[in-house]
C-alpha positions in Angstrom: 21.6 0.0 35.9 18.6 0.7 33.7 15.4 -0.2 36.1 13.4 -1.8 33.5 10.2 -1.5 35.8 9.9 2.1 36.0 10.8 2.6 32.1 7.5 0.5 32.0 5.8 2.4 34.4 6.9 5.7 32.4 4.7 4.2 29.0 2.1 3.5 31.3 1.7 6.6 33.3 2.2 8.6 29.8 -0.4 6.5 28.0 -3.3 6.8 30.7 -2.1 10.8 31.3 -2.5 11.4 27.2 -5.8 9.7 26.7 -7.6 11.1 30.2 -6.6 14.3 28.6 -7.8 13.7 25.3 -10.7 11.8 26.7 -10.5 9.8 24.1 -8.3 6.7 23.1 -6.9 3.2 24.1 -4.9 3.3 27.7 -4.5 -1.1 28.1 -2.7 -1.7 25.0 0.0 1.0 25.7 0.0 -0.4 29.3 -0.2 -4.1 28.7 2.6 -4.2 26.4 4.9 -1.4 28.0 7.7 -4.4 29.3 7.8 -5.7 25.6 8.7 -2.4 24.8 11.5 -2.1 26.9 13.1 -5.3 26.4 13.1 -4.5 22.4 13.5 -0.7 22.6 15.8 -1.1 25.5 18.2 -4.2 24.2 18.0 -5.0 20.8 16.4 -2.7 18.6 18.9 -0.9 15.9 17.9 2.4 15.6 18.7 6.3 15.8 16.1 8.9 17.0 18.3 11.8 15.5 17.9 10.2 11.4 14.6 8.1 11.3 14.9 7.4 8.0 19.1 5.7 8.7 18.5 3.3 6.0 20.0 0.0 7.6 17.3 0.8 11.0 15.2 -2.1 12.4 11.9 -1.2 11.2 9.3 -1.2 14.3 5.5 -2.1 13.6 2.9 -1.1 16.1 0.1 -3.5 14.2 -2.8 -3.1 16.8 -2.3 0.8 16.2 -5.0 1.8 18.4 -2.2 1.4 21.4 -0.4 4.6 19.5 0.6 5.6 23.0 2.3 3.2 23.2 4.8 4.0 20.1 4.4 7.4 21.1 5.9 6.8 24.4 8.6 5.0 23.5 9.6 7.8 20.2 9.7 10.6 23.0 11.7 9.1 25.8 14.0 7.5 23.3 15.1 10.8 22.2 13.1 11.6 18.5 12.2 15.0 18.1 8.4 14.3 19.6 8.2 16.8 22.4 6.2 16.0 25.6 3.9 18.8 24.7 2.9 17.0 21.3 2.4 13.8 23.6 0.2 16.6 25.3 -1.7 17.8 22.4 -2.5 13.3 21.7 -5.8 12.9 19.6 -6.1 17.0 18.7 -6.0 18.5 15.1 -2.9 18.7 13.8 -0.8 17.4 15.9 2.2 14.6 15.4 0.7 12.3 18.3 -3.0 11.1 15.8 -5.4 8.1 17.0 -3.5 5.6 15.1 0.2 6.1 14.0 0.5 7.6 11.0 3.8 7.6 8.3 5.1 10.8 7.6 3.3 12.7 10.3 5.1 11.3 13.6 9.5 11.1 13.8 10.0 7.3 14.2 6.5 5.8 12.7 7.1 3.5 9.9 3.4 2.8 8.8 -0.2 3.7 9.4 -1.9 1.1 11.5 -5.4 1.0 12.5 -7.3 -1.4 10.3 -5.9 -4.7 12.3 -4.3 -6.8 10.3 -2.6 -5.0 7.8 0.5 -3.8 10.5 1.6 -7.4 10.5 1.7 -7.5 6.5 3.5 -4.2 6.4 6.0 -5.7 7.7 6.2 -9.0 6.1 6.3 -6.2 3.0 9.3 -5.0 4.8 11.0 -8.0 5.5 10.8 -9.2 2.5 12.3 -5.6 1.1 15.2 -6.5 3.2 15.3 -10.1 2.6 15.8 -9.2 -1.4 18.1 -6.0 -0.6 20.2 -7.9 0.6 20.8 -10.7 -1.6 21.1 -7.8 -4.6 23.6 -5.8 -2.5 25.5 -7.4 0.2 28.8 -8.3 -0.7 31.3 -11.0 1.4 32.8 -9.2 4.5 30.7 -5.9 3.3 26.8 -6.1 4.2 25.1 -3.0 4.0 21.2 -4.2 4.0 21.3 -6.4 7.7 18.2 -5.2 9.8 15.2 -6.8 11.4 11.3 -6.0 11.2 9.3 -6.4 15.0 6.1 -6.3 14.7 3.9 -5.7 17.9 0.3 -7.4 17.2 -2.7 -8.4 19.0 -5.5 -11.2 19.5 -7.7 -8.6 16.3 -4.7 -9.0 14.2 -4.6 -12.3 14.3 -8.6 -12.7 13.5 -8.2 -10.8 10.6 -8.6 -12.9 7.8 -5.3 -11.2 6.0 -2.9 -11.9 9.2 -3.5 -16.0 7.6 -2.6 -14.4 3.7 0.7 -12.6 5.3 1.6 -15.2 8.0 1.8 -18.0 5.6 3.5 -15.6 2.9 6.4 -15.0 5.8 7.1 -19.1 6.6 7.1 -19.5 2.4 9.4 -17.1 2.1 11.5 -18.3 5.2 11.8 -14.7 6.4 14.2 -15.2 9.5 14.4 -11.4 10.3 11.0 -10.5 10.6 10.4 -11.2 14.6 6.5 -10.9 15.8 5.3 -10.2 19.6 2.3 -11.4 20.2 -0.2 -9.6 23.1 -2.1 -12.4 24.0 -4.1 -11.0 26.5 -7.3 -12.4 25.6 -9.6 -9.3 25.9 -11.3 -6.8 22.8 -13.8 -4.5 23.2 -16.3 -6.8 23.9 -14.7 -8.9 26.3 -12.7 -11.3 26.8 -12.4 -13.4 22.9 -12.0 -17.3 24.1 -15.6 -17.8 23.3 -15.0 -16.4 19.7 -11.7 -16.7 18.7 -10.4 -20.5 20.0 -7.2 -20.5 17.2 -4.6 -22.5 18.6 -2.6 -19.9 17.4 1.0 -21.2 18.4 0.3 -24.2 16.4 -1.1 -22.1 13.5 2.2 -20.4 13.4 4.3 -23.6 13.8 1.9 -24.8 10.7 3.3 -21.4 8.3 6.8 -22.7 9.3 7.8 -20.2 11.9 9.5 -20.2 15.1 7.3 -19.8 17.7 8.4 -18.8 21.0 5.2 -19.6 23.6 4.0 -19.0 27.5 6.5 -15.6 27.6 6.0 -13.6 30.6 5.0 -10.3 28.7 5.5 -8.9 32.3 9.1 -10.1 32.6 11.1 -7.6 30.5 14.2 -9.6 31.3 12.3 -13.1 29.5 10.8 -11.2 26.6 14.8 -9.7 26.1 15.9 -13.7 26.0 13.3 -14.5 23.5 13.8 -11.4 20.9 17.5 -12.4 21.5 16.8 -16.1 20.7 14.3 -15.3 17.8 17.7 -13.0 16.2 18.9 -16.5 15.5 16.9 -18.2 13.6 18.4 -18.9 10.3 15.6 -20.0 8.3 12.3 -19.1 9.7 10.2 -15.9 11.2 9.8 -15.9 15.1 6.5 -15.6 16.8 6.8 -14.5 20.6 3.8 -15.1 22.5 3.2 -12.6 25.1 1.5 -13.4 28.5 -0.4 -10.5 29.3 -2.7 -8.3 31.1 -4.5 -5.2 29.3 -4.6 -2.3 31.1 -1.4 -3.5 33.6 -1.5 -1.9 36.9 -4.9 -0.3 37.1 -6.4 -1.7 39.7 -10.4 -2.4 38.9 -9.3 -2.5 34.9 -6.2 -4.5 34.2 -7.6 -7.4 32.5 -11.3 -6.1 31.7 -12.6 -5.0 28.4 -13.2 -1.9 30.4 -9.0 -1.0 30.2 -9.5 -1.1 25.4 -10.7 1.4 24.1 -11.9 4.6 26.9 -10.1 6.8 29.6 -9.5 5.3 33.1 -10.6 8.0 34.9 -9.7 10.3 37.8 -9.8 8.1 40.3 -8.8 4.7 38.3 -5.4 6.8 37.7 -4.9 7.7 41.1 -5.1 4.1 42.4 -3.4 3.4 39.2 -0.2 5.7 40.5 -0.7 4.7 43.7 -0.4 0.8 43.0 2.4 1.7 40.5 4.2 3.7 42.5 4.6 6.1 40.4 4.7 9.5 42.5 4.6 11.8 39.5 2.5 14.7 37.7 1.0 14.0 34.8 3.0 14.1 31.4 6.2 14.1 34.4 9.1 11.6 33.8 12.0 12.0 36.6 15.3 12.8 34.5 17.0 9.3 35.6 14.0 7.4 33.6 14.8 9.5 30.7 18.9 8.4 31.0 17.7 5.1 31.1 15.6 5.5 27.8 17.8 7.7 26.0 19.0 6.1 22.7 20.5 9.2 21.2 24.3 7.7 21.9 24.1 4.2 21.2 21.9 5.6 17.7 24.5 7.8 16.7 27.4 4.9 17.4 25.2 2.4 15.3 24.6 4.4 12.6 28.3 5.9 12.5 29.5 1.9 12.4 27.3 1.3 9.4 28.4 4.4 7.9 32.2 3.2 7.8 31.2 0.1 6.4 29.3 1.5 3.6 32.1 4.1 2.8 34.1 0.9 2.4 31.7 -0.6 0.6 31.5 2.4 -2.1 35.4 2.1 -2.2 34.9 -1.2 -3.6 31.9 -1.3 -5.1 31.3 2.2 -6.3 28.5 1.5 -9.1 26.5 -0.6 -6.6 26.6 2.1 -3.6 25.1 4.7 -6.0 22.7 2.5 -7.1 21.6 1.4 -3.4 21.7 5.6 -2.6 18.9 6.0 -5.2 16.8 2.8 -4.7 16.7 3.7 -1.0 15.8 7.6 -2.3 13.2 6.4 -4.2 14.6 8.2 -7.7 14.2 7.0 -10.9 17.2 6.7 -12.8 18.6 9.7 -14.8 17.5 7.9 -18.4 14.0 7.1 -17.0 12.1 10.3 -19.5 14.1 9.1 -22.5 13.3 5.3 -21.1 9.4 6.4 -21.4 9.5 8.9 -24.4 11.1 5.3 -26.2 8.3 3.0 -24.7 5.2 5.4 -25.8 6.8 6.6 -29.1 7.2 2.2 -30.1 4.3 1.8 -28.8 2.3 4.4 -30.9 4.6 3.1 -33.9 3.4 -0.4 -34.0 -0.1 0.6 -33.3 -0.9 -2.7 -32.3 -4.0 -4.3 -32.0 -4.5 -6.3 -28.6 -5.7 -6.5 -25.5 -4.6 -3.7 -23.0 -3.3 -6.4 -20.6 -0.8 -7.2 -23.1 -0.4 -3.5 -23.7 1.1 -3.7 -20.4 2.7 -6.3 -20.7 4.7 -5.0 -23.7 5.2 -1.5 -21.5 6.5 -3.3 -18.6 9.3 -4.9 -20.6 10.5 -1.8 -21.4 10.6 -0.4 -18.2 11.8 -3.6 -15.9 14.4 -3.7 -18.1 15.5 -0.1 -17.3 14.6 -0.3 -13.7 16.1 -2.9 -11.5 13.7 -1.9 -8.5 10.3 -3.0 -9.9 9.5 -5.8 -8.0 6.0 -7.1 -9.9 3.8 -9.8 -9.3 0.6 -11.6 -9.3 -2.4 -13.0 -7.4 -1.8 -16.6 -8.8 -3.5 -14.8 -12.2 0.4 -14.7 -13.6 -1.0 -15.8 -17.4 -3.8 -13.3 -17.3 -2.6 -10.6 -15.8 0.3 -10.2 -17.1 2.8 -8.9 -15.3 5.9 -10.8 -15.6 8.3 -10.0 -18.4 11.8 -11.1 -19.4 13.7 -8.9 -16.6 11.4 -10.6 -14.1 12.6 -13.9 -12.9 10.3 -15.7 -10.5 11.3 -15.0 -6.8 12.8 -18.7 -5.2 13.7 -19.2 -1.5 15.9 -22.7 -1.2 15.1 -24.6 1.8 18.2 -23.0 3.5 16.0 -19.5 3.2 18.2 -18.3 0.8 17.1 -16.0 -2.0 18.0 -18.5 -5.6 20.0 -16.0 -8.0 19.6 -16.5 -11.7 22.6 -17.9 -13.6 23.7 -14.6 -14.6 23.6 -13.3 -11.0 19.9 -11.3 -10.6 17.3 -12.3 -7.9 13.5 -12.9 -8.5 11.6 -10.3 -8.9 7.8 -11.2 -9.9 6.4 -12.7 -6.8 3.9 -15.8 -6.5 1.3 -14.5 -4.1 -1.1 -17.2 -4.2 -4.8 -16.3 -3.9 -4.2 -14.0 -1.5 -5.2 -10.1 -3.3 -5.4 -8.3 0.3 -2.0 -9.6 1.6 -0.3 -8.7 -1.9 -2.0 -5.3 -1.6 -0.6 -4.9 2.3 2.0 -6.7 1.2 3.2 -4.3 -1.5 2.7 -1.5 1.0 5.7 -2.4 3.0 8.0 -3.0 0.6 7.4 0.4 -0.6 7.0 1.4 2.4 10.8 0.2 3.4 12.3 1.4 0.3 15.0 0.3 -2.3 11.9 -1.5 -4.7 8.4 -0.3 -6.6 6.1 -2.9 -5.9 3.3 -4.2 -8.8 1.4 -6.8 -8.7 -2.4 -8.3 -10.4 -5.4 -9.4 -10.2 -8.7 -9.5 -11.6 -10.8 -5.9 -11.4 -13.7 -7.6 -9.9 -11.2 -8.8 -6.8 -10.0 -5.5 -5.9 -12.8 -5.2 -3.5 -10.2 -7.7 -1.6 -8.1 -5.4 -2.0 -8.9 -1.9 -1.3 -8.9 -1.1 2.2 -4.9 -1.9 1.2 -5.3 0.4 -1.8 -6.9 3.4 0.5 -3.7 3.1 2.9 -1.7 3.1 0.0 -3.4 6.3 -0.6 -3.5 7.6 2.7 0.4 6.8 3.1 1.3 8.5 -0.1 3.0 5.1 -1.3 4.2 4.6 -5.0 2.2 1.3 -5.7 1.1 0.2 -8.8 -1.7 -2.4 -9.3 -2.4 -4.1 -12.2 -6.4 -4.9 -12.3 -7.1 -6.7 -15.7 -10.7 -8.4 -17.1 -12.0 -5.2 -16.4 -15.7 -6.0 -18.0 -18.3 -7.8 -19.3 -15.8 -7.6 -22.0 -14.0 -11.1 -20.4 -17.7 -12.6 -21.3 -18.3 -16.2 -20.2 -17.5 -16.1 -16.8 -20.3 -14.1 -16.0 -21.5 -11.2 -13.1 -19.2 -13.0 -10.3 -16.2 -11.8 -12.3 -17.8 -8.7 -14.7 -16.9 -5.5 -13.0 -19.2 -2.5 -12.7 -18.9 -0.4 -10.2 -15.3 -0.7 -9.9 -13.7 1.6 -11.7 -16.3 4.4 -9.9 -15.8 3.6 -6.7 -11.9 3.2 -7.2 -11.7 6.6 -8.9 -13.5 7.9 -5.5 -10.2 7.1 -3.4 -8.7 10.5 -2.6 -4.8 10.2 -3.6 -5.5 7.3 -6.2 -5.2 7.3 -9.3 -7.3 5.4 -11.8 -5.9 4.7 -15.4 -8.4 3.0 -18.2 -6.5 3.5 -21.4 -7.6 2.8 -24.9 -4.5 1.2 -26.8 -1.1 0.9 -26.0 0.1 4.4 -26.1 -1.8 4.9 -23.4 -1.0 1.7 -21.2 2.8 3.0 -21.7 2.0 6.3 -20.7 -0.3 5.3 -17.9 2.9 3.2 -16.9 5.0 6.2 -17.4 3.0 8.4 -14.7 2.5 5.6 -12.2 6.5 5.3 -12.2 6.9 8.7 -12.3 4.9 9.8 -8.8 6.7 8.9 -5.9 4.0 9.5 -3.4 0.5 8.2 -5.1 -0.1 5.0 -5.8 -2.2 4.5 -9.1 -4.4 1.9 -10.5 -4.2 0.3 -13.9 -8.0 -1.1 -15.4 -7.0 -3.6 -18.2 -8.7 -5.3 -21.3 -8.9 -8.8 -21.5 -10.3 -8.7 -25.5 -8.1 -7.1 -27.7 -8.4 -3.2 -28.6 -7.7 -1.4 -31.8 -5.5 1.3 -32.0 -6.8 4.7 -32.2 -4.6 6.8 -34.2 -3.6 10.2 -32.6 -1.4 13.3 -34.1 -0.2 14.3 -30.5 0.7 11.9 -27.5 1.8 14.4 -25.3 -1.8 15.3 -24.0 -2.4 11.3 -23.0 0.0 12.1 -19.8 -3.0 15.3 -18.7 -5.9 12.3 -18.2 -8.0 13.4 -21.0 -7.2 14.4 -24.9 -9.0 15.7 -27.8 -8.6 12.1 -29.7 -10.7 13.0 -33.1 -12.2 16.1 -34.2 -15.8 16.1 -36.4 -12.8 17.4 -39.0 -11.4 14.0 -39.5 -14.5 13.0 -40.7 -15.9 15.4 -43.1 -17.8 17.7 -40.3 -16.8 21.4 -39.8 -19.4 22.3 -36.9 -19.0 20.7 -33.1 -22.2 19.6 -32.2 -21.2 17.3 -29.3 -19.0 15.5 -27.4 -18.2 11.7 -26.8 -16.2 11.0 -23.7 -15.2 7.4 -23.8 -13.1 5.4 -21.8 -10.6 2.2 -22.5 -12.1 -0.4 -24.8 -15.0 2.1 -25.5 -12.7 4.7 -27.2 -13.4 2.4 -30.4 -17.1 2.7 -29.8 -16.9 6.1 -29.7 -14.7 6.2 -32.8 -17.4 4.7 -34.9 -20.4 6.2 -33.3 -18.6 9.1 -34.7 -18.7 8.2 -38.3 -22.3 7.2 -38.3 -23.3 10.5 -36.6 -21.1 11.8 -39.8 -23.7 10.6 -41.9 -26.3 12.1 -40.4 -24.8 15.4 -40.7 -24.0 15.7 -36.9 -20.4 16.5 -35.8 -18.6 15.1 -32.8 -15.7 15.7 -30.8 -14.1 12.4 -29.0 -12.3 12.5 -26.4 -10.3 9.8 -24.6 -10.3 9.8 -20.9 -7.9 7.7 -19.8 -7.8 9.1 -16.6 -10.5 10.9 -14.6 -8.3 11.6 -11.3 -5.6 12.8 -13.3 -7.5 15.2 -15.8 -9.7 16.2 -12.7 -6.4 18.3 -11.7 -5.3 19.7 -14.7 -6.2 23.8 -14.8 -9.1 25.3 -15.6 -7.5 26.1 -19.1 -7.1 23.1 -20.0 -10.5 21.0 -18.9 -12.0 23.9 -20.5 -10.1 23.3 -24.2 -11.4 19.4 -24.3 -14.6 19.8 -23.0 -15.8 23.5 -24.3 -18.8 25.1 -22.5 -22.4 25.0 -24.2 -21.5 22.5 -25.9 -23.5 18.7 -25.0 -21.4 15.7 -23.6 -22.0 11.7 -23.4 -20.0 9.5 -21.4 -19.2 6.0 -22.7 -18.1 3.5 -20.4 -18.6 -0.4 -19.4 -19.3 0.7 -15.6 -21.6 2.3 -13.5 -22.7 5.8 -14.8 -23.0 7.8 -11.2 -19.2 9.1 -11.9 -19.8 10.7 -15.2 -22.8 13.2 -14.8 -20.0 15.5 -13.0 -19.0 16.4 -16.1 -22.5 17.8 -17.4 -23.2 15.0 -19.7 -26.5 14.8 -20.9 -26.5 11.2 -20.8 -24.4 8.4 -20.6 -23.9 4.8 -22.3 -22.9 2.6 -19.3 -24.4 -0.2 -16.7 -25.8 0.5 -13.6 -27.0 -3.5 -13.5 -24.9 -6.6 -12.9 -23.1 -8.2 -16.3 -24.3 -11.3 -17.5 -22.3 -15.5 -18.9 -22.2 -15.0 -22.0 -19.4 -14.0 -24.9 -18.3 -10.7 -24.9 -19.8 -9.7 -28.5 -23.3 -10.8 -27.8 -23.2 -9.2 -24.0 -22.2 -5.5 -25.8 -25.4 -6.1 -28.1 -27.2 -7.0 -25.2 -25.9 -4.1 -22.9 -26.5 -1.4 -25.7 -22.8 -1.1 -26.3 -22.4 -0.8 -30.1 -21.7 2.5 -32.3 -25.3 2.5 -33.8 -27.1 2.6 -30.2 -23.9 5.3 -29.0 -24.6 7.3 -31.9 -28.2 7.1 -31.3 -27.8 8.3 -27.4 -25.7 10.9 -28.7 -28.5 11.8 -31.6 -31.3 11.8 -28.7 -29.4 13.9 -25.9 -29.0 16.8 -28.9 -32.8 17.0 -29.7 -33.5 17.4 -26.0 -30.9 19.9 -25.5 -32.2 21.5 -29.1 
């Protein structure tokens, strides 16, 4: 029979040894949550160390990611490909044991955590994906989607506002397979949290519609295991298990204090801790019998084998659905996607409609959501403004019993009302994407991307395919004024490594932006869309739009033989550039107009292509209703932009006030050319 105390002490020893060797890290949380880990991983977690990507595994999220040595320890002890040498390299360059858990780096890690509150929010997204996939694919007697999402989280996660957004939605969606274990130790970096964290957490979660199991001894593995077993029987509510613990459990002088939180215990205190725990082993040495107690390889193999039998029966009975499930869990687009995208782009080009780019986005979505059942949309209480809903995406509904309500033709809801929860929406979408089976997209106003920003950054860091629809992208939204008018937001988003930002000028560019975003399996995208109508910009060739920038109009198109300058424009300002080109032709000045819907994508092109679009030696002027800083890297002689906040007035008045007129653009180009002469 397994010795649960020794199993827990193995985590404590590995945590304090790794942190001490790195001379950096957080030993307190792993030491305090060790018994909780024994209960979950030893008795309940459905996983297979030999296959970390098994589709029906339980998902485990360490939301308080600073306690990373807990997850590294259990992954090592249970048999994942994380040898002891990697634990010895904790927090060193290119190790598999980074300071905070990173998905794609460490086998068995489901999400990158560290920014507190986002882990629990990712877990809500994972549990939502599980619930929706089960409703979509499971058949009577053949449940191929049937797993739980477990989260460890601490006081810091619960203090972060995003936890309120996410946990309220988890209750509304009745995510009964979500189980959160709260490490209630009352300590943070600044000491006892009581003076500044006075929430009644059990009542708070009960008010969200959660099942709450309060006052569990977090150092009694059997008691925690019993609570988890009870949580697994919840039919219509997620569960919060409040585990009372001592941070740094086992350390004679630091347990229960902030000194255990974020620094090594020190050689002398580690010696005393070993004596107090009765752990008479050298650093990083785990006895064979404890490895045997932790070993999950045989059980994991048996679990996956049993599921494989169920899936084989499912495949025999429902071959089309089985094939679709495998495709979607792999994140592969349908084989006909390129044709779907081509047809959508050609249709947008042929119709040449004058519509707001937010409407152009919805038109593109009609085609893509019809072809891709994995597209899961939503909006932060702005559906009628963001236009993220389509005929193929009915609203998500969950009934009082906790079941996903299907339409008359048997489809689940694929458009989510997130409420006014931009940050929560963004991090939930990260969790949905990490789980697999869906491509999430969600909308809000561009100005409110500030609320979402850290989750967008995490999506880029984790290389996840999430698509953010940001409408009302400029002063063009008009009377709502500077609180809603984006100035620095496009430039700011473009600075996030790994994020593609698109600001399309018309229906064709918008459709291409969607197609490229959907094809980018390992990169998030942000689409910046207008409220005001944009005329279609005639173009001879659609092929180069996907390269981020292309030559839209040559001087010859307005009767000029020579190219004196280049105007670079994005989004709604492309029409300004075209109008300015005509005015300049009247002054015998020939300019090329370059539409640059995505600076990020263009910057990745080879030098020959970039040179063909922006020839050397020809002066350039950029035009965009936003911060000018990012445009100087293209060697611009001038930029028509805004480096102040906007104003409240009708859009046409604002355009004239801020100089976004064909005449001012033409004058700016003319003046720049004179300076270069």
